[in-house]
Structure formats: C-alpha cells, structure tokens
N, C-alpha and C positions, 0 to 999 in steps of 0.2 A: 390870720391864716398861718398854718404851721409850716415848718421847714420842709416837711415831707410833701405838702401840697405844692410848695414852690418848685421842688425838684421834679415833681410829676409834670409841671407845666413847662419846664425848661425844654427849649428846642435843641435837638441834636446839632452839633457843629459841622456835620457832613451831610451833603445832599443825598437822598436816596438814588438820584440819577447816576451818581458816581459809582455806586455799587453795580447798577445795571450795565454801565459802560465797561466796567472792568471785567465782568464775567463774559460779556459779549466779545470783547477783544481777545480774551484768553481762548474762548471756544473757536474763534475765527483762526487763530494761530494753530490750534490743535488740528483742525480739519483741513488746513492748508498743508501742514507738514506731512500728513499721511500720504496723499497722492505724490507729493514731492519725493518722499522716501521711496515710494514704489517706482518712480521714474528713475531714480539712481540705481535701483536694484534690477530694473528690467533687463539690462544687457546680460545679466548673469542667470536669471531663472525664467524669463518670459512672463507672460501675463495670463496664465491659466487660472481657472477657478480655484485650484489648490493653493496657488500663491496668494490669491485674494483672501481665501478663508483663513489661511495661516497668519497672514498679516493682520487680519481683523482680530484673531484670537490674541496675537501679541499685544495689539493696541488696547484691547480690553483688559489684559493683564496689567499693562502699564497704567491704565486708568485705575485699576484696583490699587496699585501701589500708591498712586497719588491720593486716592480717597482714604487709604489706610494712614498715610502720613498726615493728612488733614485731621483725621479723627484723633490720632495720637497727640497732635499739636494742641488739641483742646485741653489736655491735661496740664499744660502750663498755666492755664487760667487767664492770666493777664494778657491782654491783646498786645501790649508793647513788647513783651518777651516773645510772643509768637511772631511779631514782625521781625525781630532780630534774627530768629532762627530761619524764618522763611526767606529773608533777604540773603542770608548766607547760602541757602539752598539754591536760590535763583542764580547767585553768582557762581557756584560750583557747576551747575548745569550749563552755564554759558561757556565753560571751558571745552565743551564738546562741539562748539560751533566753529566754523560753519559746517553744515551737514556734509558728510562724505562717507563713502564705503571704505572701511578700514581694511588694511591688507593683513591684519593679524590672523584672520581665519583662512586665508588662501582662497582658492576657487571653490565653488559649491561642491558638496559631496553628492554624487549622483544617487547613492543608495539611501542617504538620509537628508534630502533637500530641505525638509521642514525644520529640522534642528539647526541646519546651517542658516536658514533664513531668520529664525528667531534670534540666533546669536548675532547675526549681522545687524538686525534692527536694534537690538539692545545696545550694541556699541555705537551705532550711528545716532539714534534719536531717543534711546530709552530714558536718559536723565532729563533732558528738556521736556519731553512729553509728559513724564510723570509729575514733574513739578508744576507744569501748566495745568495738568488735570486736577490738581489740588485746589485750583482757584474757586470753582463753583461751591463746593461745600465749605471752604474756609471763609469766603466772602459772605456766604449766607449765615455762617455762625457769627461773624462780626456784626452783621446786620441785626441778628436776633439779640445781641448784647446791648445795642444802643437804641433800638426802637421797641416801644411797648407793643404787645399783641394788639392787633386792631389798628395800629398806627401805620398808615400806608397800606401796601398790598401784602405785606408779610414776606418772610425770607424765601418761602418755597416758590414764589412767582419768579424769583431770579433764575430759577432753573429753566423756566420757559425762555428767558432772554438768552441764557447760555446755549440752548439748543437752536434758537433762531440764528445766533452767530454761526453755529456749526453748519446749519443748513445753507446759509448764504455763501459761506466759504466753500462748501462742498460743490455747489453749483457754479461758483465763479472760477474754480481752478481750471476745469477743462475748457471753459468758454472764453475766459479772459486771460488768466495767468499763463497757461501753457503755450497758447499760440503767440503771445507777445514777448515772453521773456525766455532766454536760454536758461538751462538748468543751473549754470554757474551764477547767473544774475539772480535767479530765484532764491538760491540758498543765501546769497549775500543780503538780499532784501529781507528775507525772513529773519535772518540773524539780527539785522538792524531793528526790525519790528519787535523782536524778542527783548532787546535791550530797552526800547521805549516802554514796552509793557511792564518790564521789571520795575522801572521808575514809577509808572502809574500804580502798580500794585503796592509798592513800598509807601508811596504817598498816601494811598487810601488807608493802609494799615496805621500810619502815623496819625492821621486824622481820627480814625476809629479809636485808636488808643487814647487820644486826648479827650474824646467825647465821654460824657458821663454815662456810666452803665446803668441800666434800669434793672430793678429786681425782677426775677422771674414771676410771672403771674401765678397765683395760687392755683394748684391743679383742681379741676373739677373731679367729682367722684369717678367718672369714667376714665380719667387720665391718671389715676393713682398708679404708682409703679407696679407692674405686674409681677406675679410670683416667678421665680427662676424658670420653672417648666413652661409657664405661659410665655415668658419673654423669649425663650428659645424657639417655641412654636411660632411666635410672631416673626422672628428673624428668618426662620426657614420658609415661611410663607412669602416674605419679601424677596428672598433669594429665588424661589420658584417662579414668582410672578415676573421677575426680571430676566430669568433664564429663558423662558419660553419665547418671548419676542426676539431675543438675541439669536437663538437657534433658528427661529423661523426666518429671520432676515437672510441668513446664510443659506438656509435650506431652499427658500423660494428662488434665490439667485441661482443656485446650482441647478435646481430643477428647470428653470426657464432656459438657461444656457445649454442644458443637456437634452431636454425633451421638447422645447417649444420653439424658440428662435433666438439663438445667440446673436448679439449685436454689440458693437463697441459701446462702452459706457453703460451697458445695461445694469451693472452693479450700482450705478448712481441712484437709480429709481427706488429700489427697496431701501437703501440706506437713507435717502431723502424722506421716504414715507415713515421710516422708523423714527427719525428725528422729529417729524411732524407730529407723530402721536405723543411724544413727550411734550411738545409745545402745547398741544390741545389739552392734554391731561392736566398740566400744571397751571393752566389759565384760571384766573378768578371766575370768569364766566366762560366755560368751555364752549367752543364752536359747535361741538357735537355732544349732546347730553349723554349721560351714562345709559339712560333708558333707550335712547336712539341708537347708541353704539351696540347695545345688546341685541336689539331687534334686527338691525342690518347685519350684524355679525352672524347671527343664526342662519340667515338666508345665504350669506356669502360662503360660509363654511360648508353648508350642505351642497350648494352648487359646485364648489371647488372639489368636494369629494367625488361628485359624479363625473366631472370632466377630466379628472386627474389622469386616467389611463387612455383617454380618447385623444390621441395626438393629431387626428385629422380634423378636429373641431376648428372652426374659424379662428385664425391667428389673433385677431383683435379681441374676440370674445375670450379666448384663453388668457391673454395677458390681463385683460380687465378683471376677470374673475379671480385669477391667482393673486394678483397684486391687491385687489379689493379685499379678498379674504385675509391676506397677510396684514394689511393696514388695519382693518377692523378688529382682528384678533389681537394685534399688538396694542391697539387703543383700549380694548377691554381689559387687558392685563395691566396696562399702565394706569388706567383709571381706578382699577382695583387697588393698585399700589398707593395712589394718592389718597384713596378713601381710608387706607390703613396707616397713613403717615403719622408719626408721633409728634409730640410737642417739640418746639424748637430746641429744647435742651438736649434732645436725642437726635438732632438733625444729622450730624456727621455719622452716627451709627447707622442711620437709615440709608444714607448714601453709600456707606461701606458695604452694606448687605446688597444694595442694588448693583454695585460694581462686581461683587462676588457672583451674583446671578449672571451678569453679562459674560464673565469669564467661563462659568460652567456651561452656559449655552453655546458660546462660541467655540470653546475647547472641545465640546462634544462633536460638533460638526467638523472642525478642522482636523482633529487628531483621532478620535474614537470611531466616528462613522465610517471613514474610508477603510478601516481595518475590520469592522464588523459587517458592513453591508457591501454587496457587489453592485448595488444601484443606489439611487438617492432616496432610500426608504426613510431616512431621518425626517424628511419633510412631512409626509402624511402622519408619521408617528407623533411628532410634536404638535402638529396641527390638531390632532384629536385630543392629546393631553391638555392643550391650552384651553380647550372648552371647559375644563374644570375650574378656570378662573371666573366663570359665571357664578351668579349667586347660588348658594347651596340650598335650594328649595326642593323639597320632595315632589310637591305638586301632584300627589297620587289621589287627591280627594275628588278629582274630576273623572267620572267614568269615561267620558269621550276621549280623554287623553290616553287612557289605557287601551281602549278599543282601537284608537288610531295607531298606537304603537304595535299592537298585535297584527293589524292589517298590513302595516309597513314591513313588519318582520317577515310576513309571508311573501311579500314582494321581493325582499332581500334574497330569499332562497330561490324564488322563481326566476329572477332576471338572469343569473348565470346559467341556470338549467336550460332556459330557452335559447340563450346565446350559443351555448356549446352543443346543444342537441339539434337545433334547426338552422344553425349556420349564420354567423355574422352578427354584428351589433346592429340589428335592424331597428326600424322605427318602434316596434313593439317593446324591445328591450329598453330603448331610450325612454319610452313612455313609462315603463315600470320604474326605472330609476328616477324619473321626474316625479312620480307619485311618492316615492320614498323621500325625495327632497322636500316636497310640500309638507309631508307628514312631519318631518324633522322640524320644519319651521313652526308648525302648529303646536307641537308639544314642547317648545323651547322653554316654557315655564317650569318644566320638571327637569332638573339637572340629570338625575339618574337615567331617565328615559331618553333625553336628548343625547347624552354622551354615549349611551349604548347604541342608539340608532346611527349616530355618526360613525362609530367604529365599524358597525356592520355594513354601513353604506360604502365605506372605503374599501372593505374587503370584497363586497359584492360587485362594485363597479370594476375593481381590478380583475376579477374573474370573468366579467362580461365584456371587458373593454376590447380595444383594438388588438387583434391578434396578429400583429406584424410578426413575420417568421424570424424572430430573434433567437438564435441558437445558444449564444453565450454572452455573458457580461463579465467585464473585468474592471477593476477600479484601482487607480493609483493616485499618487499625489497630483498628477497632472490631469486627472479627469476620468470619465467613464468611457470605456471602449466597448463597442458592441459588434458582434459578428451576426449578420443576418443573411438571408438567402433570397434570391429572386429568380424565377424561371425566365430564361432568355433563349428561345428556340434557335435563334441565329448563332448562338454560342454553344450549341450542343446540349442545352438544358439548364441545369442549376448553376447560378453564379453566386459566389460568396462575396459579401461586402464587409468592409470594416469602416465604422464610423466613430468619430469622437464627438459626442454630443450630436449636433445636427449637421455636422460637416463630414462628407464622405472622404475617406483617406485612402481609398483604393478598393479594387475588386479583382477577383480571379475566377475564371471559368473552371468547372470541375471536369468537363469532358476531356478525354485524352487529346483529341485533335486541337483543342483550343486552350489547354491548361497553360501553356507557356507563351501564349500570345499576349503582348501588352495591350491593355484595354483602358478605357476611361481617359485620363489625362495623358497617358503614355502611348496611345494607339499610334501605329505608323503614320496615319494621316494627320495627326496633330502637330503643332509646331515643335513640341519636344521630340516627338518621333522623327520629324524631318531632320532635326539637328543631329540626332544619334545616327541616322542613316547616312548623312553626309560625312560625318567624321569617320564612321566605320569604312566608308568607301575609300577614304584617303589614307587611312592608317591600319595596318594589320595588328597593331598592339596599342591599346588605349589605357591610360591611367585616369580613372573616373572618380570624382568625388560627388556625393549626394547628401545634401542637408535635408533631413526629413526622411524617415524610413517608410512609414505607412505599411502597406502589405509587402513591400520590397519589390515592386513591379520593375524597377530599373534593372534588377538582376537579370531579367529576360534578355537584355541587350548585351550581356557579358559573354564574350567569346573565350576560348581556351587560353589565349595569351593576354587577355585583358585583366585589369586589376581594379576592383571597385571597393571604395571605402565609404560606408555610411556614417554620417554624423547625426546622432539622435540624442535628444535630451531625456527621453523617457525610457528607462530600462524595460518597462512592460512591453513597449513596442518591439524591442529586439526579441523578447521571449515569444511574442505572438508570430512575428514574421519568420522565425526560425523553427517553429513547431510544425512539422509536416502534416499533422492532423488538422491544422487550421489553414495555413497558406504554404504553398510549395515553391514560390518563385525563387527564394534564396537557396533552397535545398535540392531542387530538381531541375530548375530551368537554367541557372547560371552554370556556365562551363568553366569559368576561371575563378580566381581567388577573390574572396569577399572578406572584408574586415569591418569591425564595428567600433566606433569611438563614442563613448557615452559622455554627455555633458553638453553645455550650451555651445553651439557651433561657433559663435563669435570667439570663444576662448580656445576651443579645441582646434579650430582651423589655424589659429595664430601659431600653434605649436608645429604645424606642418612646414616642411621646407619650401622655400620660394622656388617657383618655376617647376612645380611637380606635375600639375594636372593638365591633361588634354581637354577634359570636359569637367566643369564644376556646375552642378545643378543645385539651385537653392529653391526648394519647394516647401516653404514654411509659412506662406502668407494666405492660404485659402481659408483657414479658420478665422474666427472673429476675435480671438485673443492674439492680435497681430504682434509679433515680435519686431517692433519698429526699429530696434537697435541693429537688426540684420539688414536694414535698408538705408543706412546712412552713408555719407561720403567716406567716412573712415572705414566702415565695413566693406564697401565696394572696393575701395583702394586695396584693402588687405586681400580680398578675393582675387583681384587682378594680379597681385604679386605672386599668388600661389599658382597661377597659370603659366604654362609654357608660352613662348613668344607667339605661337599659332593657336594657343588654347582658346576655348570659348566658354564664357560664363553664361548660364541660362538662368533667368529669373522668371519663375512662374508667379504671375501677379494677379491671377483670378481671385476676386473677392466679391461677395454679395453686397457688402455694405460700404466698402471704402474704395475710393479711386486711388489706387497705389501707382498707377501708370504715370501720372503727371509728376509727382515727386521723384519717381524712379528715373524718369528721363532727365530731370534736372540734376539728380545725383550722378548719373552717368557722365554728363558733361563736366561737372565739377571734379570728378575723379580722373578726367582726362581720357575717357574710354570712347571707342567707336561703338555705336549701338544701332540696332534695328528692332522694330516692333512688329508683331503680328497678332491681330485679333481674329481668332478662329471660331467659326461656327460650323457644326456638322451639317451636311446636306439634309434637306427636308426628308423625313421618313427614315432616318438612320435608326436602327434598333437601339433600345436603351442599353447603356453601359458599354456598348462597343467602342464608342469614342465620346468625347465631351468637348463642349465649348470652353475655350481658355484664352487668356491674355498672356503672351510670353514676350519677353525682351531678351535679346542676346547681346553680349558685350565682348569686345576684344581689346587687348592692350594696344592694338594698332589696326589700321584699316586693312592691312594684309591678312590679319587673323580672320576677318569676316568676308574675304573675297569669294568663298564658295556660295555666299548668300546674296552678294551684291546685285546680281542680275535676276534674282528670283523675285517675281512680281508679288509673291505672297508676303514678302518682308518689305516694310516701308521705313523711311528715315524717322527719327524721333524729333520731337519738338520740346526743347528744354525750357521754354519760356512760360509754360502753363502753371508752374508752381515753384516755390522756393525750394532749393535742395535741403533735404533733411540731414542733420548732423547729430553727433552724439549729444550736443548741447541744445539742439532745436529739432523738434518734430511737431507736426500739426495734424493730429488725427481728427480733430473736429473739422478742419478744413477739408480733409480727405472724405469725411462723411458727407459734408455739405456738397462737395463736388459730385459725389455719386447721386445724391438726391436731385441735383440739377439735371443729371442725365435722365432721371425718371420723370421728374416734374419740370418740364422745360420753362414753365412760367415763373420759376423762382428767379430772383435777380442775380 
C-alpha cells in the first residue's frame, strides 16, 4: 500500500459536528444582536418600516464585509495563519463591547435619519457583526480543506445549519429574551456569549490547522475554470439570484404593513421565511423539491398578482397568498443559486457574491425605492422580475400554450375595461382575473410567455382593482402616507382622511360649517375632547404640547391666547398638516400661536423647560410600530416634570393589537402620578368619522391636578397590578400582544 493510499484513509482529527456547532452558534449571536441593537436605538427613531428596512440594509452590508474578509483570508492559504489573523479580528471587535449607542453622532438628524441610523449601527455593532458574519464561509472553507469531497455531507450543508441558528435566535428574542431580560443584562449576556464563541472559533481553527489537508479533487470537465467573461456572467447571476429574495423580503413586509394589516412583530414572519428558504435550499435532501417549488411558485405568484390591489380581500387569504408567493419565489431563487454553486475551492467567492446580492436588494428597498416611488411599487416590480429565476425554457413548441397566452391577453385588456366602464370590481372582473391566473399557471413551462403574462396581470389587476378614493400618496423614511376622501352627509359632505399604512391618523370635513370641528379621536364627546373642554373652562390661556401631529386636529382647540407646540418625528407630516390645499386645521382653525419641533419626542421634550405645559397630549401609540420608549417610567416622569402643578398629561392608548393600558397604569404608579382611565365607545348609530372609540388615561403630578375629573363618572381609577411597569431597560410587547388576544379569545389561559 502506498503512502498516498494511507493518507487518503487517515481520519481527520476534528469532528464534523464541531463545524456545525460553530456556525450555529455564530448565526445565533448574529440574529440576536440585530433586534438588540434595534431596541437600543428605538428611543431615538421609533419602530417604523423605514427604520427596519434601513437596519436590514446595514446588516446586509456588514454581512458583505464579513464575507469579503473571509474571502480575502483564503489568500493566506495555511489555516494556521488564518486562525492567527481571525483571532486578532475577534479580539479587536470585542473592544466595541458591550453594545451601546455612542454619543459621538449626537441626536438623530431629522432631515437625514437613514444616514444617522447607518452611522449609529456602524459604531455600535458594525465590527462584532462583520467578524461574526465571516464564520459561515470561513468554517466551510476550513471544512473543505480537511474533508474529501463526498466525505460527510459537504461544506455547503453547513450553511443550512447557520440559517437554522439564525431562525431559532430570531424567534427566541421577542418570545424569550426580551420579556425576561432588561436591555442592560441582554448586552452583558451577549458580550459574554461572544467571548465564549471566540474561544470556540479559535479552538476549531487550531484543530483544523493541525488536521492533514486533502488535495482538491480533480475537476470534472463541467467544472473546468470558466473563461473570464463566463466567470463574470456567473457572478452576476449569483448576485441577481440573491438580490431578488432580499428585496422581496423587505418589499412584502412594507406592503403588508402599508396595505394589509400592520401588527407587532410582523417583520419576523418574512425574515423567518427567508431564512427557511436557505435551510431548505441547502439541504442534502430538500424538504421541497425544485420541481415542486417551481409548480407552486407559478400558482402563488399569479394569485398574488391578482389580489395585490384588492385590499378588501379576506385578511387571512391576503396574508397567506402574499407570504406564500414570497416564500416560494425566494425558494426558487435560492434553489437556483444552489444549482449553480461552484466547487468548494470557490466557496468563499460564491458567498461573497451572495452577500453582494443581499446588499443590492436591501439597499434598493431601503434607500432607492422611497426616493423613486410614492407607493410600495418595488414589491410587484421585483416579484415579476424574480420570475426570471425560473428555468429558461422557451416552450413555444406547444400550440395550446400560445393559444392560452393569446386568450389570457385578451382577458388582460378586458378586465380593466369592464371594471372602469360598468363600475366596480364585480364578480365578472374577478372571474376574468381568475382566468388569467389559471392561464399563467398552465403556461408556466414557457418562461417568456409566463413572465409576460405575469407582468400584464399585475398591470391589469391594478387598473381593475379596488378604487378607494385615494387622492394623493407621499412617502418618507417613516412610511407611506395617503390622503383619501369619504362622503359623510352628517359632516356636510366630503371628509378628507390621512392614513399611515392601515392606521388612520386624522380626518377633516371640507364643508365650511364643519371644517374646524375636531372629529374622530378629538371630537368634543371623546375623552380627549372632554379634557380640553375642562381645561379651557378653567383657564383663559393654555400652553399645550402635542406629541404626534397627524392632520393637526388639536389646532382646532387653540384660542387666541393659547400656545400649541407639536412634537413630530416625520418632517413630511409637518408639510402635509400645514399645506392648506390638504388640511387646514393648523392654517385656518387655530387662533393662537403654533410651533413645530422635529425629532423624537423623547429627546425634544427633554429640552423643554420644566413646569411649562398646562396640557401635554401624547398620541403616538395608535399605529402598530409602537414607540414603547415613550411609555416607560422614565418617559412618563419626564412628561410630568414638564407639566405645571395643575397640568394634565393625556395618553391616547388605543391600539388594535396591543394592550397598552395595563403597563401604562403600572408606569403611572411607578412614576408617582395620579391617574384616571376612560374607555370610550360612541353611541350606537353614530355617523362614521364624527367621533371614534378610544382608550385614554390622564395623569397629574398630584391629586389636585385631576380634581376636575374626580367626580366625573366617565373616568375610573386605574389598576396598576395588571402588568409590570415598562422601563427603558424592560418592555414586554409580546405580553401586551397576548393580553390583547386574551380580550378577544377569552378561552386563552
């Protein structure tokens, strides 16, 4: 037996399990630190889709930096030298721990919040995140050096283990970590886990460096080094196949929160599905075969194209179809990536291109799309383009396919014509769109025909879809705002409404007799209206603060000697509320002085003098991107300090998905405030928009401040024992979500 034969039979001195454990641990740390960093930054920017998209784009860029570093590290060749360099990198990144928001940048820039957020994340977590991100390609490269092809499951399977760790960490943070550990404890525990991981990583590297390397397998003819032009074409395909799912993940999240049903933690679902597609695609035996994915994806994309503009479709059906189309399309793209993966010798290059694609897709949604589009058009655009990841087969040899395409094209033009000529998206129009959907599925074997029909279907459905009377759309870093109209005869005719996503942020009647009447949440009959009426009766001059601008309805309460200051985080809202062609509360209805302070209210209110306000209204909790940092003991204490001795703090706590009342009552007691609560419902038969159901809590620095409301039976004492008080270090949004669910489903424990 020759010496070569002996070396080939030598067993590696390191277990393959250790490789899997290492990438799993690294991915868990990476996907725990992302929501942790978001929680640290929440008090400064809030939790809007723009913050989420920008954060994801940053983390994808940091991932690219980590993959590029791992790729460059391979030029050292010897694993032992790589371990020395990587150990030093792990040590340098540890100098940035524990995680914290650095003061070097100052407060967020209201005009350029995205750039401030990127810089803040880079200083906080950029180095640890990048060096952790290098783990998956680096460990797989070490695996390929000491295990022969066909020995074990191969290095690419480790990527599935990495994404499994990411998925578990993603789901564990909001359910386990956040409710049980204060943010300070979270950062310390994470820092300790990082140190333990660094030891594990270095130990693995030392063992891999001592293990005998195996010579690379001789390439088969199909694996010969491609020509330079072909190599670049292959790299561009890798990048495109990675970019589409990355963009779609953010696109479907923004679309759902804007047009379907915003809810807390909704962003977790698309990201979890995104990670799941990686796990399935990189499995040895995929849970969903490529043929199965292609078949189901054709049906899901066609169905998604049809329901995209129909916002009145059943909520569960919309969520299932949108998320199903995203999942299957991402899976098709990732399986196409796996089918094109190179030999292990080019492994790090492959992952580098994959991460570049992630940055391209995420960056397009986070930075380019809000500037280009006034609505979430990037979602259907990329959904259609992603269909090009399907096999490139012409499929024009079947006459029935061409005939089906021609018939479907006729329906494409007929559907919007019928909808707009004969009124409404009736059953006949939906039937026509259904025919096109079936046709698209039937011709899926021909990529040109399928892609063309999906594009036409998206346009046709948009033209024939729900014609809610939306007059204007605007888009900013903080989301999509829409002005729509609704006829309300009791208010003299047309009423203009302003919505952010699916949340109504105010309305104004256009008739002269009702234009300056506060409506919806601020109607005189509502708790907020009651408090303003009581304070106006007691004082001829009020200094009022309002967190959250909306349409500027509060301005209707301002008399000649009053002074109102709005604290608003989104400059777009100020522009809309002060444009007389859109809303006129601030320009026509207010009789006194109005000022605007741009920025997060937690910071801007801190700059106000103590004892200033007679009334301070905090109306920032009705949307589902709840700024929990505005409802902590520290925040409430600061609000109370800004009140005069007889001043009243108003908290508007209405929320569709979260029970904010229980923690707010506990916070009020912890802050030393006197508090009353009112849960208001309009009388049966109240015309729409004239007033609204709402939950309001009022607080005072002393019992004397709330004396005008003490004997009012509409206001009841609070119960601070129902939940733990939220603080800057501890909030429990999952608990608030569960409490709301218990109100709906009383059988829950």
